[in-house]
N, C-alpha and C positions, 0 to 999 in steps of 0.2 A: 810611519805608515799606519801603525795600529791606532794612533791618535786620530788620524783622518777617518778611519773606518768607524771608530767609536763615536766621533762627532756626527758622522753621517747617519749612524744608527739612531742616535738621540733625536736628530732632526726628523727622521722618518716617523719615529714613535710619537713625537709631538704633533706632527702633521696629521697622523692617523687619529689621535685623540681629539684634535680640533675639529676634524671633519665629522667624527662621530657625534660630538657635542652639537655642532651646527645642524646636523641632520635631525637630532632628537628635538631641538628647540624650534625647528621649522624655519630657521633662517636660511636665506639663499646660500648655497655653497659656491664659493668662488671657483673660477676655472683654475685648473692646476697647470702651471707651466713647467714642463719637464726640463730641469736643469741638466746640463751635461755632467755625466759622472766623472769623478776624478780618474785620471789615467791609471789603468790597471785594476779598476774596480768595476764590476758589472752592476749596472743600475737595476734595482728590483723592478719587477713588473708592476705596472700601474694597477692599483686596486680597482676591482670591478664595482660599479654602482649596483644598488639593489635591483634596478631595472634590468641591467645586464645579467645579473645572477638569476633573475626570474626567467629571462629568456633561455639561459642555459638549462635551467631545470625543466622548462617547457619542452625543450628539444629531446629530453630523455623519453624513451618509449614508456607509455603507461603500463603498469602491471596488469596483465589480462585477468578478467574476473574468472573465478573458478567455475568450471562447467557445472550444470545441474547434475546433482548426484544421480548416477546411473548404476543399474544392476548389470550383471554379466549378460543377461539376455536383452539388454538395451532399453528396458522400461525406465520411464522417468520416476522420480521419487513419489510423486502423487499417485501414479498408477500402482506402484508397489503398495502404498498405504491402502488404497481401495481394495486391491487384491487380497491383502492380509485380513482386512475387515470382513470381506465376503467369505473367506475361507475359515473364519473363526467358528468355534462351536457355540457361540452365543445365540440367543433367540433373535428372531428377525427384528423386533423393535429395538433391541439392544445394539444390533449391528447398525441400524439407522442412526442411533444416537452416537455411536462411535464415529461414523462418517460426518455427522453434523459438528461434532467437537473438533474435527480436523479441517473444517471448511475454511476458516480464516487464514490458515497457513498454506492454503493451496492456491496455485495460479488460476486464472479464469477458466481455462479448459478443464482443470481438475474439479473446480466447483460445479461446472455444468455436468460433467460426467457423474459426479457424486449425486447430484440432484436426481438424475434419472433412476439411480438405484434407491435413493432415499424414499421417493414417492411410491415405489413398488414394495418397499419393506414396511411402511407405516400403515397401520389400520386406522379407521376413522377415530377410534378411541384415543390414539396417540398422535394424530396428525397435527393437532394444535400446538405441539411442541416446536413446530417450525415458525411460529409467530415472531419470536425475537429475530429470526433470520430474515423473515419477510420484511421486517422494519429496518433492516441494516442495508442501506443503499450503497455501501462500499463493496458489497458482494457483486459478483458478475451478473450482468443483466440476463444471461442465459439461465443462470441458477434461478433467478426470480421468475422468469417466464415459465419454467418447468413446474416449479412449486405452486405458483398461483393458478396456472392453467389446469393442473391436476385436481385442484380443489373443486373445480366445476363438476367433476365426476363423483364427488362425495356428497354426503348428506348435508342438509341445510345447516346442521350444527357445526359442520366443518367449513362449508363453503362461505357462508355469510361472514363469519369472523375473519377469515383469511382475506376475502375481498375488501372488507372494511379496512383492515390493516394496510393493505396495499394502496387503497384509494386515498387514505388520509396521510400517508407518508410522503413528505415533500421530495420531489425529484425521483420518485419511484418509477422505474421503466414501465410498470404495468398500471400506473395510477389511473389514467384515463379509461382504459379498458375495464378496470375493476369498478370504477364509478358508474360507467354506463351499464355494466352488468347488474350492479346493485340496484340501479334505478329501474331496470326492467323487472327484476325479481320482486322488488318491494312496491312496484307500481307508483313510484314517487321519486322526486329529485329535490334534494335539500341543498344543492350547491355546495358551498364550503362550510355549512353549518354541521360540523361533525358531531355535535351533541345530539342533534335531531336524527342524524344517520344512525348513531349508536342506539338511541331510544327505539328507532324503527326496527333495527335488527333484533333487539331484545324482545320487542312486542311480537315479531314474527315467530321467533323461537318459542315464546310462551304459548302462542296459539297452537303451534305444532304439538307441543307437549300435552296440551289439554284435549287434543283430538283423540 
């Protein structure tokens, strides 16, 4: 009896190795004919194919994503960061920079909310620090709209460079509006010739300084 079990075990091992080899080599795997098990011996379960195993794995419920970090009062993480920055003892331009440095890690609604604080905190002297963010089209369109639109309420030294940055940045949500506004302010339209646009902006600013 033991010899029969031993021989059956050897045969199963050999069959498993052969199937594994054929599977790796890409050769077609022959169909397995289930032979009746010797009397008194329970036949082992047929090994599952990779497809069957994948189906079993797919049936398992996916691990739920962890919820957005919340505070006891129910505020989202980005709301907490904005609140902490606004409550800090730093000067207002420094608070604006704190918010700008956290923009990339915030969701769209956090970027939009931050933008409304940032434009109120920045003076004309510091406003051009937003230029790298204006040129970043991965940021939320709401952020770009607030920052670019606010520049229209600033001096030409702020307004013209911000509008130019938005106009010349591919796929920028404010590109067309910025270009139309520049064309009106400079009384000219240079199409896609950004070198001429830049020269016209510099000339307009130089004239303003000389007055």
